[in-house]
C-alpha positions as CSV (number, residue, x, y, z in Angstrom):
1,M,8.8,-26.9,-5.4
2,K,9.2,-23.2,-5.9
3,Y,5.9,-21.4,-6.6
4,A,6.0,-19.2,-9.6
5,F,3.5,-16.9,-8.0
6,D,5.4,-16.2,-4.8
7,R,4.5,-12.4,-4.4
8,L,7.9,-10.8,-4.9
9,R,9.2,-13.4,-7.4
10,F,6.0,-13.2,-9.4
11,S,7.8,-12.0,-12.6
12,I,6.2,-14.3,-15.0
13,A,5.1,-14.7,-16.2
14,A,3.0,-16.5,-14.6
15,L,-1.7,-21.8,-14.9
16,T,-8.8,-28.8,-16.2
17,L,-6.9,-31.5,-15.6
18,G,-6.8,-34.6,-17.8
19,I,-6.3,-32.5,-21.0
20,S,-3.2,-33.4,-23.0
21,L,-0.4,-31.0,-23.8
22,A,-1.5,-31.1,-27.4
23,V,-4.8,-29.4,-26.6
24,A,-3.0,-26.3,-25.4
25,G,-1.3,-26.0,-28.8
26,G,-4.6,-25.3,-30.7
27,T,-6.3,-22.2,-29.5
28,S,-8.8,-20.5,-31.8
29,A,-11.0,-17.5,-32.0
30,N,-14.0,-19.7,-30.9
31,E,-12.4,-20.7,-27.6
32,T,-13.8,-19.1,-24.5
33,P,-11.5,-17.4,-21.9
34,T,-12.1,-20.3,-19.5
35,A,-11.1,-22.9,-22.1
36,I,-7.9,-21.1,-22.9
37,V,-6.9,-20.8,-19.3
38,E,-7.7,-24.4,-18.6
39,S,-5.8,-25.6,-21.6
40,F,-2.8,-23.6,-20.4
41,H,-3.1,-25.1,-16.9
42,A,-3.2,-28.6,-18.4
43,A,0.0,-27.9,-20.4
44,L,1.7,-26.5,-17.3
45,L,0.6,-29.5,-15.1
46,T,2.0,-31.9,-17.7
47,V,5.4,-30.2,-17.6
48,M,5.4,-30.1,-13.8
49,K,4.8,-33.9,-13.7
50,E,7.7,-34.5,-16.2
51,A,9.9,-31.7,-14.8
52,S,12.9,-33.9,-13.7
53,N,13.1,-35.8,-17.0
54,L,12.7,-32.7,-19.1
55,G,15.2,-30.6,-17.3
56,L,15.3,-26.8,-17.5
57,R,15.8,-26.5,-21.3
58,G,13.2,-29.2,-21.9
59,R,10.6,-27.5,-19.8
60,Y,11.3,-24.2,-21.7
61,D,10.8,-26.0,-25.1
62,R,7.6,-27.7,-24.0
63,L,6.1,-24.5,-22.6
64,D,7.0,-22.2,-25.4
65,T,4.0,-22.9,-27.6
66,P,1.3,-23.0,-24.8
67,I,2.5,-19.7,-23.4
68,Q,2.8,-18.0,-26.8
69,E,-0.8,-19.1,-27.6
70,A,-2.4,-18.4,-24.2
71,F,-0.9,-15.0,-23.6
72,N,-0.8,-11.8,-25.7
73,L,2.7,-11.0,-24.8
74,R,3.0,-8.2,-27.3
75,L,0.1,-6.3,-25.8
76,T,1.3,-6.9,-22.3
77,I,4.8,-5.4,-22.9
78,R,3.2,-2.6,-24.9
79,I,1.1,-1.7,-21.9
80,A,4.0,-2.1,-19.5
81,T,6.2,0.3,-21.4
82,G,3.5,2.9,-22.2
83,S,4.8,6.0,-24.0
84,F,8.2,4.5,-24.6
85,W,6.6,1.8,-26.8
86,R,5.0,4.5,-28.9
87,K,8.3,6.2,-29.4
88,A,10.2,3.0,-30.2
89,S,11.1,1.9,-33.7
90,A,9.6,-1.2,-35.3
91,E,12.9,-3.0,-34.9
92,Q,13.1,-2.1,-31.2
93,K,9.5,-3.2,-30.6
94,N,10.2,-6.6,-32.2
95,R,13.4,-7.1,-30.2
96,L,11.5,-6.1,-27.0
97,V,8.6,-8.5,-27.7
98,D,11.1,-11.3,-28.4
99,A,13.1,-10.6,-25.2
100,F,10.0,-10.4,-23.1
101,S,8.6,-13.6,-24.6
102,R,11.8,-15.5,-23.8
103,L,11.8,-14.2,-20.2
104,S,8.2,-15.1,-19.6
105,I,8.8,-18.7,-20.8
106,S,12.1,-18.9,-18.8
107,N,10.3,-17.9,-15.6
108,Y,7.7,-20.6,-15.9
109,A,10.4,-23.2,-16.9
110,S,12.6,-22.3,-14.0
111,Q,10.0,-22.0,-11.3
112,F,7.6,-24.8,-12.1
113,D,10.3,-27.4,-11.6
114,G,8.4,-30.3,-9.9
115,Y,5.1,-31.9,-8.9
116,S,3.8,-32.9,-5.5
117,G,0.1,-33.3,-6.0
118,Q,-0.9,-29.8,-7.0
119,S,-3.9,-29.1,-9.2
120,F,-5.6,-26.1,-10.7
121,R,-9.3,-25.2,-10.1
122,T,-11.4,-22.8,-12.0
123,V,-13.7,-20.8,-9.7
124,E,-15.6,-18.5,-12.0
125,T,-15.4,-16.4,-15.1
126,R,-16.9,-12.9,-15.1
127,E,-16.8,-9.6,-17.0
128,G,-14.1,-7.2,-16.1
129,P,-13.4,-3.5,-16.8
130,Q,-12.5,-2.2,-20.3
131,R,-13.8,-5.1,-22.4
132,T,-11.9,-7.8,-20.4
133,M,-13.0,-11.1,-18.9
134,L,-11.7,-12.3,-15.6
135,V,-11.0,-16.0,-15.1
136,Q,-10.7,-16.7,-11.4
137,T,-8.7,-19.8,-10.5
138,Q,-6.7,-21.5,-7.7
139,I,-3.5,-23.5,-7.3
140,V,-4.5,-26.2,-4.9
141,S,-1.8,-27.9,-2.9
142,P,-2.2,-31.0,-0.7
143,E,-0.1,-29.3,2.0
144,G,-1.2,-25.7,1.9
145,N,-3.9,-23.2,1.4
146,P,-5.1,-22.5,-2.2
147,V,-3.4,-19.6,-4.0
148,G,-5.8,-17.4,-6.0
149,L,-4.9,-16.5,-9.5
150,T,-7.2,-14.3,-11.7
151,Y,-6.4,-14.2,-15.4
152,V,-7.3,-10.9,-17.1
153,M,-8.3,-11.7,-20.7
154,K,-8.7,-9.4,-23.6
155,P,-9.8,-10.1,-27.2
156,G,-7.3,-9.4,-30.0
157,K,-7.8,-8.2,-33.6
158,E,-9.3,-11.6,-34.6
159,K,-11.6,-11.6,-31.5
160,E,-9.5,-14.4,-29.9
161,W,-9.2,-14.2,-26.2
162,R,-5.7,-14.0,-24.7
163,I,-4.2,-13.4,-21.2
164,I,-2.7,-9.9,-20.7
165,D,-2.4,-9.9,-16.9
166,I,-2.5,-12.2,-13.8
167,L,-3.7,-11.1,-10.4
168,L,-2.0,-12.9,-7.5
169,D,-4.4,-13.7,-4.7
170,D,-7.0,-12.0,-7.0
171,D,-5.5,-8.6,-6.1
172,I,-1.8,-8.1,-7.0
173,S,-1.4,-7.2,-10.6
174,Q,1.7,-8.8,-12.4
175,L,1.3,-6.1,-15.1
176,A,1.3,-3.3,-12.6
177,V,4.5,-4.7,-10.9
178,R,6.2,-4.9,-14.3
179,R,5.1,-1.4,-15.3
180,S,6.7,0.0,-12.1
181,E,9.9,-2.0,-12.5
182,Y,10.3,-1.3,-16.2
183,R,9.6,2.4,-15.9
184,R,12.7,3.0,-13.7
185,I,14.8,1.2,-16.3
186,L,13.2,3.0,-19.2
187,D,13.7,6.4,-17.6
188,N,17.4,5.8,-17.1
189,H,18.3,3.6,-20.1
190,G,15.5,3.7,-22.7
191,I,14.1,0.8,-24.7
192,D,17.5,-0.6,-25.6
193,G,18.4,-0.6,-21.9
194,L,15.3,-2.5,-21.0
195,I,15.9,-5.1,-23.7
196,N,19.4,-5.6,-22.4
197,T,18.1,-5.9,-18.8
198,I,15.5,-8.5,-19.8
199,N,18.0,-10.5,-21.8
200,D,20.4,-10.5,-18.9
201,K,17.6,-11.8,-16.6
202,T,16.7,-14.6,-19.1
203,R,20.4,-15.7,-19.3
204,S,20.5,-15.8,-15.5
205,L,17.6,-18.2,-15.5
206,I,18.5,-20.4,-18.5
207,P,22.2,-20.0,-19.5
208,R,23.0,-20.6,-23.1
């Protein structure tokens, strides 16, 4: 199985056990950062176990709602695009969020394509900088060393906690990698160019 959090291929997106997929579909403002991450892990694990039967498109459809509810994808892409977001029209912003959301789900669907005894472990939850909470977790594999994943959580307008970044090995920021990658595209091609690039990447993962 290909790990979605392999360092250079960590473009997701970006994951206790024994909770049904349905649980991940009902986040609320009262849920803690830990509960949201663990519900997402449960949904992901369920899809991994059914990966072959679901196929690529089926995994995408099953992960759509859990990812949309666990992550604040609009805030993530807003931070990643910086000043270009502020200059974009409302229509461009909506298209960018839509494109980024599809890419995030496609990454998970294409990379979490099987199950061989993996599990997810929550290590601790602690306060982070700038009103964030950090949920430190691990992917545990029977045949390898645990892979550390720290979810950076931030409250939204309704005080609900959502994921805005993931630190691989508790250090490498997915958001920072995206910001660097997207900045080069934005400098050369603007918001529309970034939207086209993201859509092309999504089509390469899940052809229509």
